[in-house]
The first five atom37 places (N, CA, C, CB, O) and aatype in JSON, in Angstrom:
{
  "aatype": [20, 20, 20, 20, 20, 20, 20, 20, 20, 20, 20, 20, 20, 20, 20, 20, 20, 20, 20, 20, 20, 20, 20, 20, 20, 20, 20, 20, 20, 20, 20, 20, 20, 20, 20, 20, 20, 20, 20, 20, 20, 20, 20, 20, 20, 20, 20, 20, 20, 20, 20, 20, 20, 20, 20, 20, 20, 20, 20, 20, 20, 20, 20, 20, 20, 20, 20, 20, 20, 20, 20, 20, 20, 20, 20, 20, 20, 20, 20, 20, 20, 20, 20, 20, 20, 20, 20, 20, 20, 20, 20, 20, 20, 20, 20, 20, 20, 20, 20, 20, 20, 20, 20, 20, 20, 20, 20, 20, 20, 20, 20, 20, 20, 20, 20, 20, 20, 20, 20, 20, 20, 20, 20, 20, 20, 20, 20, 20, 20, 20, 20],
  "atom_mask": [
    [1, 1, 1, 1, 1],
    [1, 1, 1, 1, 1],
    [1, 1, 1, 1, 1],
    [1, 1, 1, 1, 1],
    [1, 1, 1, 1, 1],
    [1, 1, 1, 1, 1],
    [1, 1, 1, 1, 1],
    [1, 1, 1, 1, 1],
    [1, 1, 1, 1, 1],
    [1, 1, 1, 1, 1],
    [1, 1, 1, 1, 1],
    [1, 1, 1, 1, 1],
    [1, 1, 1, 1, 1],
    [1, 1, 1, 1, 1],
    [1, 1, 1, 1, 1],
    [1, 1, 1, 1, 1],
    [1, 1, 1, 1, 1],
    [1, 1, 1, 1, 1],
    [1, 1, 1, 1, 1],
    [1, 1, 1, 1, 1],
    [1, 1, 1, 1, 1],
    [1, 1, 1, 1, 1],
    [1, 1, 1, 1, 1],
    [1, 1, 1, 1, 1],
    [1, 1, 1, 1, 1],
    [1, 1, 1, 1, 1],
    [1, 1, 1, 1, 1],
    [1, 1, 1, 1, 1],
    [1, 1, 1, 1, 1],
    [1, 1, 1, 1, 1],
    [1, 1, 1, 1, 1],
    [1, 1, 1, 1, 1],
    [1, 1, 1, 1, 1],
    [1, 1, 1, 1, 1],
    [1, 1, 1, 1, 1],
    [1, 1, 1, 1, 1],
    [1, 1, 1, 1, 1],
    [1, 1, 1, 1, 1],
    [1, 1, 1, 1, 1],
    [1, 1, 1, 1, 1],
    [1, 1, 1, 1, 1],
    [1, 1, 1, 1, 1],
    [1, 1, 1, 1, 1],
    [1, 1, 1, 1, 1],
    [1, 1, 1, 1, 1],
    [1, 1, 1, 1, 1],
    [1, 1, 1, 1, 1],
    [1, 1, 1, 1, 1],
    [1, 1, 1, 1, 1],
    [1, 1, 1, 1, 1],
    [1, 1, 1, 1, 1],
    [1, 1, 1, 1, 1],
    [1, 1, 1, 1, 1],
    [1, 1, 1, 1, 1],
    [1, 1, 1, 1, 1],
    [1, 1, 1, 1, 1],
    [1, 1, 1, 1, 1],
    [1, 1, 1, 1, 1],
    [1, 1, 1, 1, 1],
    [1, 1, 1, 1, 1],
    [1, 1, 1, 1, 1],
    [1, 1, 1, 1, 1],
    [1, 1, 1, 1, 1],
    [1, 1, 1, 1, 1],
    [1, 1, 1, 1, 1],
    [1, 1, 1, 1, 1],
    [1, 1, 1, 1, 1],
    [1, 1, 1, 1, 1],
    [1, 1, 1, 1, 1],
    [1, 1, 1, 1, 1],
    [1, 1, 1, 1, 1],
    [1, 1, 1, 1, 1],
    [1, 1, 1, 1, 1],
    [1, 1, 1, 1, 1],
    [1, 1, 1, 1, 1],
    [1, 1, 1, 1, 1],
    [1, 1, 1, 1, 1],
    [1, 1, 1, 1, 1],
    [1, 1, 1, 1, 1],
    [1, 1, 1, 1, 1],
    [1, 1, 1, 1, 1],
    [1, 1, 1, 1, 1],
    [1, 1, 1, 1, 1],
    [1, 1, 1, 1, 1],
    [1, 1, 1, 1, 1],
    [1, 1, 1, 1, 1],
    [1, 1, 1, 1, 1],
    [1, 1, 1, 1, 1],
    [1, 1, 1, 1, 1],
    [1, 1, 1, 1, 1],
    [1, 1, 1, 1, 1],
    [1, 1, 1, 1, 1],
    [1, 1, 1, 1, 1],
    [1, 1, 1, 1, 1],
    [1, 1, 1, 1, 1],
    [1, 1, 1, 1, 1],
    [1, 1, 1, 1, 1],
    [1, 1, 1, 1, 1],
    [1, 1, 1, 1, 1],
    [1, 1, 1, 1, 1],
    [1, 1, 1, 1, 1],
    [1, 1, 1, 1, 1],
    [1, 1, 1, 1, 1],
    [1, 1, 1, 1, 1],
    [1, 1, 1, 1, 1],
    [1, 1, 1, 1, 1],
    [1, 1, 1, 1, 1],
    [1, 1, 1, 1, 1],
    [1, 1, 1, 1, 1],
    [1, 1, 1, 1, 1],
    [1, 1, 1, 1, 1],
    [1, 1, 1, 1, 1],
    [1, 1, 1, 1, 1],
    [1, 1, 1, 1, 1],
    [1, 1, 1, 1, 1],
    [1, 1, 1, 1, 1],
    [1, 1, 1, 1, 1],
    [1, 1, 1, 1, 1],
    [1, 1, 1, 1, 1],
    [1, 1, 1, 1, 1],
    [1, 1, 1, 1, 1],
    [1, 1, 1, 1, 1],
    [1, 1, 1, 1, 1],
    [1, 1, 1, 1, 1],
    [1, 1, 1, 1, 1],
    [1, 1, 1, 1, 1],
    [1, 1, 1, 1, 1],
    [1, 1, 1, 1, 1],
    [1, 1, 1, 1, 1],
    [1, 1, 1, 1, 1],
    [1, 1, 1, 1, 1]
  ],
  "atom_positions": [
    [[69.14, -3.05, -2.37], [68.59, -4.56, -2.88], [69.18, -4.44, -4.3], [66.68, -4.86, -2.88], [69.07, -3.42, -4.99]],
    [[69.79, -5.53, -4.66], [70.55, -5.7, -5.97], [69.4, -6.17, -6.98], [71.87, -6.87, -5.85], [68.47, -6.93, -6.73]],
    [[69.71, -5.51, -8.2], [68.71, -5.96, -9.26], [69.3, -6.91, -10.24], [68.15, -4.76, -10.04], [68.77, -7.32, -11.27]],
    [[70.57, -7.21, -9.72], [71.47, -8.14, -10.6], [70.87, -9.5, -10.62], [72.98, -8.24, -10.06], [70.53, -10.06, -9.58]],
    [[70.74, -10.04, -11.81], [70.07, -11.49, -11.79], [71.12, -12.61, -11.17], [69.64, -11.96, -13.43], [72.32, -12.47, -11.35]],
    [[70.66, -13.61, -10.52], [71.69, -14.43, -10.0], [72.2, -15.57, -11.05], [71.14, -15.07, -8.69], [71.45, -15.99, -11.93]],
    [[73.22, -15.91, -10.94], [73.84, -16.8, -11.83], [73.17, -18.06, -11.9], [75.18, -16.99, -11.49], [72.57, -18.44, -10.9]],
    [[73.18, -18.84, -13.02], [72.45, -20.11, -13.15], [73.67, -21.18, -12.52], [71.94, -20.43, -14.93], [74.85, -21.13, -12.87]],
    [[73.2, -21.95, -11.72], [74.21, -22.85, -10.97], [74.18, -24.18, -11.9], [73.73, -23.18, -9.24], [73.15, -24.8, -12.16]],
    [[75.4, -24.49, -12.31], [75.36, -25.63, -13.24], [76.4, -26.75, -12.68], [75.75, -25.11, -14.79], [77.55, -26.41, -12.42]],
    [[76.06, -27.8, -12.55], [76.79, -29.06, -12.13], [77.04, -30.08, -13.34], [75.92, -29.79, -10.98], [76.1, -30.66, -13.89]],
    [[78.39, -30.27, -13.73], [78.79, -31.12, -14.64], [79.49, -32.23, -14.01], [79.54, -30.49, -15.6], [80.44, -32.13, -13.23]],
    [[78.82, -33.5, -14.5], [79.51, -34.75, -14.03], [80.03, -35.71, -15.08], [78.6, -35.5, -13.18], [79.32, -36.12, -16.0]],
    [[81.27, -36.05, -14.9], [81.68, -36.95, -16.0], [82.74, -37.71, -15.29], [82.2, -36.21, -17.39], [83.24, -37.18, -14.29]],
    [[83.19, -38.99, -15.71], [84.39, -39.62, -15.03], [85.59, -39.39, -15.97], [84.18, -41.22, -14.75], [86.62, -39.94, -15.59]],
    [[85.65, -38.75, -17.0], [86.75, -38.39, -17.79], [87.2, -36.93, -17.46], [86.38, -38.55, -19.26], [86.47, -35.97, -17.69]],
    [[88.54, -36.8, -16.86], [88.99, -35.63, -16.59], [89.22, -34.66, -17.76], [90.09, -35.83, -15.9], [89.01, -33.46, -17.62]],
    [[89.62, -35.16, -18.85], [89.81, -34.44, -20.15], [88.36, -33.83, -20.61], [90.43, -35.52, -21.32], [88.33, -32.68, -21.06]],
    [[87.37, -34.48, -20.5], [86.1, -33.9, -20.8], [85.61, -32.93, -19.78], [85.13, -34.94, -20.98], [84.82, -32.06, -20.16]],
    [[85.99, -32.98, -18.48], [85.67, -31.97, -17.48], [86.59, -30.72, -17.76], [85.9, -32.56, -15.98], [86.16, -29.57, -17.62]],
    [[87.79, -30.99, -18.15], [88.77, -29.8, -18.55], [88.39, -29.21, -19.82], [90.27, -30.25, -18.7], [88.72, -28.03, -20.01]],
    [[87.73, -29.86, -20.75], [87.31, -29.34, -21.96], [86.19, -28.39, -21.78], [86.96, -30.39, -22.86], [86.09, -27.3, -22.34]],
    [[85.28, -28.95, -20.88], [83.99, -28.2, -20.63], [84.41, -26.81, -19.94], [82.94, -29.09, -19.64], [83.89, -25.74, -20.28]],
    [[85.36, -26.91, -19.0], [85.9, -25.73, -18.38], [86.17, -24.66, -19.21], [87.02, -26.01, -17.73], [85.67, -23.54, -19.04]],
    [[87.03, -24.99, -20.2], [87.65, -24.12, -21.25], [86.51, -23.7, -22.16], [88.82, -24.88, -22.09], [86.38, -22.5, -22.4]],
    [[85.69, -24.56, -22.67], [84.81, -24.17, -23.49], [83.68, -23.23, -22.86], [84.33, -25.32, -24.06], [83.17, -22.33, -23.52]],
    [[83.37, -23.46, -21.65], [82.32, -22.62, -21.13], [82.86, -21.5, -20.17], [81.31, -23.5, -20.41], [82.2, -20.92, -19.31]],
    [[84.07, -21.32, -20.45], [84.65, -20.01, -19.68], [83.99, -18.62, -20.06], [86.25, -19.83, -20.01], [83.86, -17.76, -19.19]],
    [[83.55, -18.41, -21.42], [82.95, -17.25, -21.64], [81.66, -17.0, -20.94], [82.82, -17.14, -22.92], [81.25, -15.84, -20.84]],
    [[80.94, -18.06, -20.43], [79.65, -18.15, -19.94], [79.73, -17.84, -18.24], [79.05, -19.67, -20.36], [78.73, -17.81, -17.51]],
    [[80.92, -17.65, -17.85], [81.17, -17.68, -16.34], [80.59, -16.49, -15.77], [82.67, -17.76, -15.95], [80.47, -16.43, -14.55]],
    [[80.19, -15.42, -16.59], [79.44, -14.25, -15.94], [77.9, -14.54, -15.61], [79.52, -12.99, -16.93], [77.25, -13.9, -14.79]],
    [[77.4, -15.62, -16.39], [75.96, -15.94, -16.16], [75.88, -17.37, -15.44], [75.14, -15.94, -17.61], [74.85, -17.7, -14.85]],
    [[77.0, -18.19, -15.5], [76.73, -19.5, -14.94], [77.82, -19.74, -13.93], [76.68, -20.62, -16.04], [79.0, -19.51, -14.22]],
    [[77.45, -20.23, -12.72], [78.32, -20.63, -11.72], [78.68, -22.13, -12.05], [77.66, -20.42, -10.3], [77.8, -22.98, -11.89]],
    [[79.85, -22.46, -12.46], [80.12, -23.78, -13.0], [80.92, -24.65, -11.79], [81.06, -23.61, -14.44], [81.86, -24.21, -11.13]],
    [[80.35, -25.88, -11.66], [80.84, -26.87, -10.69], [81.11, -28.2, -11.44], [79.78, -27.06, -9.51], [80.25, -28.64, -12.21]],
    [[82.12, -28.77, -11.25], [82.45, -29.96, -11.85], [82.79, -31.18, -10.97], [83.5, -29.68, -12.68], [83.65, -31.0, -10.11]],
    [[82.22, -32.4, -11.06], [82.29, -33.55, -10.31], [82.9, -34.54, -11.14], [81.01, -33.97, -9.8], [82.52, -34.73, -12.29]],
    [[83.86, -35.21, -10.59], [84.62, -36.27, -11.26], [83.91, -37.69, -10.95], [86.19, -36.24, -10.75], [84.2, -38.28, -9.91]],
    [[83.09, -38.17, -11.76], [82.31, -39.33, -11.42], [81.04, -39.22, -10.86], [82.97, -40.05, -10.61], [80.72, -38.15, -10.34]],
    [[80.16, -40.29, -10.89], [78.87, -40.28, -10.33], [78.71, -40.09, -8.7], [78.27, -41.57, -10.75], [77.84, -39.38, -8.19]],
    [[79.64, -40.78, -8.01], [79.49, -40.55, -6.53], [79.84, -39.22, -6.2], [80.32, -41.46, -5.7], [79.24, -38.66, -5.29]],
    [[80.77, -38.62, -6.84], [81.06, -37.09, -6.48], [79.96, -36.19, -6.9], [82.38, -36.55, -7.19], [79.6, -35.2, -6.26]],
    [[79.41, -36.65, -8.15], [78.12, -35.86, -8.58], [76.95, -35.94, -7.55], [77.57, -36.43, -9.98], [76.31, -34.94, -7.23]],
    [[76.69, -37.22, -7.03], [75.65, -37.43, -5.92], [75.86, -36.46, -4.82], [75.7, -38.88, -5.33], [74.97, -35.71, -4.43]],
    [[77.12, -36.49, -4.3], [77.5, -35.69, -3.1], [77.23, -34.26, -3.44], [79.01, -35.89, -2.67], [76.47, -33.6, -2.73]],
    [[77.86, -33.72, -4.55], [77.64, -32.25, -4.84], [76.12, -31.91, -5.0], [78.42, -31.84, -6.17], [75.68, -30.82, -4.65]],
    [[75.31, -32.93, -5.58], [73.97, -32.53, -5.96], [73.21, -32.36, -4.56], [73.26, -33.68, -6.98], [72.41, -31.46, -4.33]],
    [[73.55, -33.29, -3.71], [72.75, -33.39, -2.3], [73.35, -32.1, -1.46], [73.08, -35.01, -1.38], [72.64, -31.45, -0.7]],
    [[74.59, -31.84, -1.68], [75.12, -30.79, -0.84], [74.32, -29.38, -0.99], [76.65, -30.61, -1.2], [73.76, -28.73, -0.11]],
    [[74.44, -29.1, -2.4], [73.89, -27.69, -2.8], [73.28, -27.93, -4.12], [75.05, -26.47, -2.88], [73.95, -27.75, -5.14]],
    [[72.09, -28.31, -4.16], [71.36, -28.68, -5.45], [71.6, -27.45, -6.53], [69.65, -28.9, -5.13], [71.37, -26.28, -6.23]],
    [[72.05, -27.83, -7.72], [72.24, -26.78, -8.74], [70.84, -26.57, -9.33], [73.34, -27.19, -9.88], [69.87, -27.26, -9.02]],
    [[70.84, -25.52, -10.25], [69.74, -25.25, -11.34], [69.63, -26.31, -12.34], [70.0, -23.94, -12.11], [68.56, -26.7, -12.8]],
    [[70.96, -26.85, -12.72], [71.1, -27.64, -13.84], [72.11, -28.73, -13.55], [71.46, -26.82, -15.01], [73.16, -28.51, -12.95]],
    [[71.72, -29.91, -14.01], [72.7, -30.92, -13.77], [72.91, -31.57, -15.34], [72.13, -32.07, -12.54], [72.01, -31.95, -16.09]],
    [[74.24, -31.58, -15.57], [74.49, -32.05, -16.91], [75.47, -33.22, -16.68], [75.08, -30.89, -17.89], [76.53, -32.96, -16.11]],
    [[75.21, -34.52, -17.06], [75.82, -35.65, -16.74], [76.15, -36.46, -17.97], [75.02, -36.36, -15.83], [75.4, -36.35, -18.93]],
    [[77.22, -37.3, -18.05], [77.46, -38.43, -18.81], [76.66, -39.55, -18.25], [78.88, -38.74, -18.87], [76.26, -39.46, -17.09]],
    [[76.42, -40.54, -18.94], [75.61, -41.8, -18.64], [76.52, -42.9, -18.35], [74.66, -42.21, -19.83], [76.32, -43.54, -17.32]],
    [[77.53, -43.23, -19.13], [78.54, -44.25, -18.7], [79.58, -43.87, -17.78], [79.2, -44.76, -19.79], [80.49, -43.17, -18.22]],
    [[79.6, -44.25, -16.45], [80.55, -44.06, -15.64], [80.46, -45.2, -14.65], [80.49, -42.75, -15.1], [79.4, -45.71, -14.28]],
    [[81.91, -45.63, -14.19], [81.87, -46.65, -13.3], [81.31, -46.33, -12.03], [83.06, -47.14, -13.14], [81.35, -45.15, -11.66]],
    [[80.71, -47.35, -11.19], [80.14, -47.15, -9.9], [78.75, -46.65, -10.09], [80.96, -46.22, -9.05], [77.92, -47.32, -10.7]],
    [[78.45, -45.35, -9.52], [77.27, -44.54, -9.81], [77.25, -44.13, -11.19], [77.2, -43.36, -8.96], [78.03, -43.26, -11.58]],
    [[76.37, -44.72, -12.01], [76.23, -44.31, -13.47], [75.31, -43.01, -13.63], [75.58, -45.55, -14.32], [74.65, -42.58, -12.69]],
    [[75.3, -42.48, -14.78], [74.46, -41.24, -14.88], [72.88, -41.53, -14.84], [74.82, -40.48, -16.24], [72.08, -40.64, -14.56]],
    [[72.48, -42.85, -15.13], [70.92, -42.9, -15.06], [70.73, -42.93, -13.47], [70.18, -44.36, -15.89], [69.76, -42.32, -13.02]],
    [[71.48, -43.52, -12.7], [71.31, -43.54, -11.24], [71.34, -42.11, -10.66], [72.43, -44.41, -10.57], [70.55, -41.82, -9.76]],
    [[72.18, -41.24, -11.12], [72.35, -39.83, -10.75], [71.08, -39.13, -11.14], [73.61, -39.17, -11.45], [70.4, -38.47, -10.36]],
    [[70.78, -39.35, -12.59], [69.54, -38.56, -12.88], [68.22, -38.97, -12.14], [69.28, -38.65, -14.34], [67.33, -38.15, -11.91]],
    [[68.15, -40.33, -11.78], [66.88, -40.77, -11.02], [66.97, -40.12, -9.7], [66.73, -42.4, -10.85], [65.99, -39.56, -9.23]],
    [[68.11, -40.17, -9.07], [68.22, -39.49, -7.64], [67.89, -38.03, -7.78], [69.72, -39.62, -6.97], [67.25, -37.51, -6.87]],
    [[68.24, -37.34, -8.78], [67.88, -35.8, -8.86], [66.47, -35.67, -9.18], [68.73, -34.99, -9.97], [65.8, -34.76, -8.68]],
    [[65.93, -36.58, -10.03], [64.42, -36.48, -10.34], [63.52, -36.81, -9.02], [64.02, -37.56, -11.56], [62.44, -36.23, -8.86]],
    [[63.96, -37.65, -8.2], [63.17, -38.04, -7.07], [63.42, -36.94, -5.88], [63.59, -39.56, -6.62], [62.47, -36.51, -5.22]],
    [[64.65, -36.56, -5.68], [65.03, -35.8, -4.73], [65.12, -34.18, -4.76], [66.1, -36.31, -4.49], [65.01, -33.43, -3.79]],
    [[65.35, -33.84, -6.09], [65.53, -32.54, -6.54], [64.7, -32.39, -7.74], [66.95, -32.21, -6.79], [65.33, -32.24, -8.78]],
    [[63.46, -32.4, -7.8], [62.6, -32.29, -9.04], [62.61, -31.13, -9.68], [61.31, -32.54, -8.82], [62.14, -31.15, -10.82]],
    [[63.09, -29.92, -9.19], [63.2, -28.76, -9.9], [64.5, -28.45, -10.61], [62.92, -27.77, -9.07], [64.65, -27.45, -11.31]],
    [[65.53, -29.47, -10.38], [66.82, -29.49, -11.2], [66.5, -29.95, -12.57], [67.93, -30.43, -10.58], [65.87, -30.96, -12.87]],
    [[67.06, -29.02, -13.39], [66.86, -29.38, -14.72], [67.96, -30.53, -14.96], [66.99, -28.08, -15.71], [69.07, -30.52, -14.42]],
    [[67.5, -31.53, -15.84], [68.44, -32.73, -15.93], [68.85, -32.91, -17.5], [67.66, -34.17, -15.32], [68.01, -33.17, -18.37]],
    [[70.12, -32.75, -17.73], [70.61, -32.91, -19.07], [71.68, -33.96, -19.24], [71.12, -31.65, -19.55], [72.68, -34.1, -18.53]],
    [[71.33, -34.65, -20.24], [72.53, -35.89, -20.57], [73.42, -35.28, -21.5], [71.93, -37.41, -21.34], [72.93, -34.62, -22.42]],
    [[74.73, -35.42, -21.4], [75.61, -35.13, -22.46], [76.61, -36.35, -22.52], [76.34, -33.72, -22.24], [77.48, -36.59, -21.68]],
    [[76.34, -37.11, -23.68], [76.94, -38.44, -23.76], [77.4, -38.72, -25.21], [75.92, -39.53, -23.28], [76.81, -38.24, -26.17]],
    [[78.4, -39.47, -25.3], [78.83, -39.91, -26.59], [78.16, -41.22, -27.19], [80.25, -40.09, -26.49], [78.29, -41.63, -28.35]],
    [[77.42, -41.8, -26.15], [76.76, -43.12, -26.52], [75.23, -42.78, -26.82], [76.9, -44.25, -25.27], [74.58, -41.99, -26.14]],
    [[74.74, -43.48, -27.9], [73.41, -43.22, -28.26], [72.55, -44.36, -28.65], [73.42, -42.34, -29.27], [71.59, -44.27, -29.41]],
    [[73.01, -45.52, -28.04], [72.28, -46.83, -28.23], [70.68, -46.58, -27.81], [73.02, -48.06, -27.24], [70.34, -45.9, -26.84]],
    [[69.83, -47.22, -28.65], [68.44, -47.01, -28.41], [67.97, -47.23, -27.04], [67.72, -47.81, -29.26], [67.29, -46.4, -26.43]],
    [[68.35, -48.45, -26.53], [67.88, -48.65, -25.07], [68.24, -47.73, -24.12], [68.32, -49.82, -24.55], [67.4, -47.22, -23.37]],
    [[69.5, -47.46, -24.09], [69.9, -46.38, -23.25], [69.25, -45.05, -23.45], [71.26, -46.22, -23.38], [69.06, -44.33, -22.47]],
    [[68.86, -44.63, -24.75], [68.24, -43.54, -24.85], [66.8, -43.54, -24.42], [68.39, -43.16, -26.05], [66.29, -42.53, -23.94]],
    [[66.1, -44.72, -24.59], [64.8, -44.7, -23.85], [64.91, -44.49, -22.49], [64.09, -45.88, -24.0], [64.16, -43.71, -21.88]],
    [[65.95, -45.24, -21.88], [65.89, -45.17, -20.43], [66.15, -43.7, -20.06], [66.93, -46.16, -19.75], [65.57, -43.23, -19.08]],
    [[66.98, -42.98, -20.76], [67.38, -41.57, -20.38], [65.98, -40.67, -20.39], [68.59, -40.95, -21.5], [65.67, -39.9, -19.49]],
    [[65.25, -40.9, -21.54], [64.19, -40.03, -21.71], [63.16, -40.14, -20.42], [63.51, -40.38, -23.1], [62.35, -39.23, -20.29]],
    [[63.17, -41.06, -19.59], [62.31, -41.2, -18.47], [62.85, -40.27, -17.43], [62.22, -42.67, -17.98], [62.02, -39.82, -16.64]],
    [[64.21, -39.87, -17.28], [64.78, -39.04, -16.22], [65.49, -37.83, -16.6], [65.66, -39.79, -15.49], [65.92, -37.05, -15.75]],
    [[65.63, -37.65, -17.87], [66.34, -36.53, -18.37], [65.42, -35.54, -19.11], [67.44, -37.01, -19.27], [64.44, -35.98, -19.72]],
    [[65.69, -34.22, -19.09], [64.88, -33.27, -19.78], [65.22, -33.18, -21.24], [65.02, -31.95, -19.15], [64.39, -32.93, -22.11]],
    [[66.69, -33.42, -21.49], [67.21, -33.14, -22.71], [68.53, -34.1, -22.85], [67.5, -31.56, -22.81], [69.29, -34.33, -21.91]],
    [[68.67, -34.59, -24.07], [69.9, -35.46, -24.36], [70.61, -34.65, -25.33], [69.6, -36.96, -24.94], [69.96, -34.15, -26.24]],
    [[71.81, -34.47, -25.25], [72.79, -33.79, -26.2], [74.0, -34.84, -26.34], [73.32, -32.24, -25.58], [74.44, -35.57, -25.45]],
    [[74.41, -34.74, -27.57], [75.47, -35.7, -27.92], [77.02, -35.05, -27.71], [75.22, -36.14, -29.5], [77.22, -33.86, -27.96]],
    [[77.99, -35.87, -27.28], [79.34, -35.27, -27.38], [79.86, -35.52, -28.63], [80.27, -35.73, -26.39], [79.66, -36.62, -29.13]],
    [[80.55, -34.61, -29.26], [80.91, -33.23, -28.65], [79.81, -32.41, -28.99], [82.28, -32.58, -29.16], [79.14, -32.52, -30.02]],
    [[79.63, -31.47, -27.99], [78.43, -30.44, -28.05], [78.98, -29.02, -28.02], [77.38, -30.62, -26.79], [79.75, -28.66, -27.13]],
    [[78.6, -28.28, -28.94], [78.93, -26.82, -29.08], [78.28, -26.19, -27.8], [78.34, -26.13, -30.52], [77.27, -26.61, -27.21]],
    [[79.08, -25.08, -27.48], [78.59, -24.42, -26.17], [77.34, -23.66, -26.53], [79.71, -23.39, -25.51], [76.46, -23.54, -25.67]],
    [[77.2, -23.2, -27.6], [75.92, -22.51, -27.95], [74.64, -23.64, -27.87], [76.07, -21.84, -29.55], [73.54, -23.36, -27.41]],
    [[74.97, -24.79, -28.32], [73.8, -25.88, -28.26], [73.42, -26.13, -26.81], [74.27, -27.34, -28.94], [72.23, -26.15, -26.47]],
    [[74.45, -26.31, -25.93], [74.22, -26.45, -24.52], [73.64, -25.31, -23.89], [75.39, -26.77, -23.85], [72.82, -25.5, -23.0]],
    [[73.97, -24.05, -24.25], [73.41, -22.81, -23.72], [72.06, -22.72, -23.93], [74.01, -21.67, -24.24], [71.26, -22.5, -23.02]],
    [[71.68, -22.93, -25.47], [70.2, -23.05, -25.75], [69.35, -24.0, -24.93], [70.02, -23.45, -27.1], [68.29, -23.67, -24.41]],
    [[69.93, -25.26, -24.85], [69.2, -26.34, -24.2], [68.87, -25.92, -22.85], [69.96, -27.63, -24.18], [67.76, -26.16, -22.37]],
    [[69.84, -25.28, -22.17], [69.75, -24.9, -20.69], [68.7, -23.83, -20.5], [71.15, -24.36, -20.13], [67.94, -23.94, -19.54]],
    [[68.6, -22.77, -21.38], [67.65, -21.7, -21.49], [66.33, -22.33, -21.66], [67.96, -20.74, -22.63], [65.35, -21.98, -21.0]],
    [[66.31, -23.26, -22.53], [64.88, -23.75, -22.92], [64.32, -24.73, -21.76], [64.91, -24.58, -24.41], [63.14, -24.78, -21.44]],
    [[65.29, -25.45, -21.22], [64.81, -26.41, -20.15], [64.53, -25.66, -18.76], [65.94, -27.58, -19.94], [63.71, -26.08, -17.95]],
    [[65.21, -24.66, -18.58], [65.07, -23.79, -17.31], [63.7, -23.33, -17.42], [66.13, -22.52, -17.2], [62.85, -23.61, -16.58]],
    [[63.46, -22.55, -18.54], [62.29, -21.93, -18.7], [61.0, -22.87, -18.51], [62.35, -21.32, -19.99], [60.03, -22.58, -17.8]],
    [[61.13, -23.93, -19.2], [60.13, -25.05, -19.1], [59.77, -25.35, -17.73], [60.63, -26.29, -19.72], [58.63, -25.24, -17.29]],
    [[60.82, -25.77, -17.02], [60.64, -26.23, -15.63], [60.26, -25.2, -14.7], [61.83, -26.84, -15.14], [59.59, -25.55, -13.73]],
    [[60.63, -23.8, -14.86], [60.29, -22.76, -13.97], [58.73, -22.5, -14.31], [61.28, -21.43, -14.17], [57.95, -22.15, -13.43]],
    [[58.37, -22.67, -15.54], [57.01, -22.53, -15.8], [55.93, -23.45, -15.25], [56.92, -22.56, -17.07], [54.75, -23.14, -15.07]],
    [[56.52, -24.64, -15.0], [55.87, -25.75, -14.35], [55.72, -25.79, -12.94], [56.47, -26.84, -14.66], [54.82, -26.46, -12.42]],
    [[56.62, -25.04, -12.2], [56.66, -25.09, -10.89], [55.97, -23.77, -10.23], [58.08, -25.29, -10.51], [55.92, -23.65, -9.01]]
  ]
}
């Protein structure tokens, strides 16, 4: 029996390939602790989420077709133990209020890897305590 702790499964969703590539590079040092998956756009994010629900979903809000709010609502309803984090460059008040209903945490782009790592640890701990 292995005493090794399982990696945290992370799903990142954004419609901008440059953002996803940047996240891949920035988060490379965490690959020993995090299993990273990237989905290009909300529809691909929905499919990945339903195929194998991650521990943590990190998504942009503004995406064509299936937007981040829809993705977060789907995760909240169908996969309530998935930690839901918004990573967005848009901070309009109305959007923020809508996000608060379906996301555990809101982070603004650009985001330092340390800030993301801290948010993931805190929210995972909180969600696991509640379940």
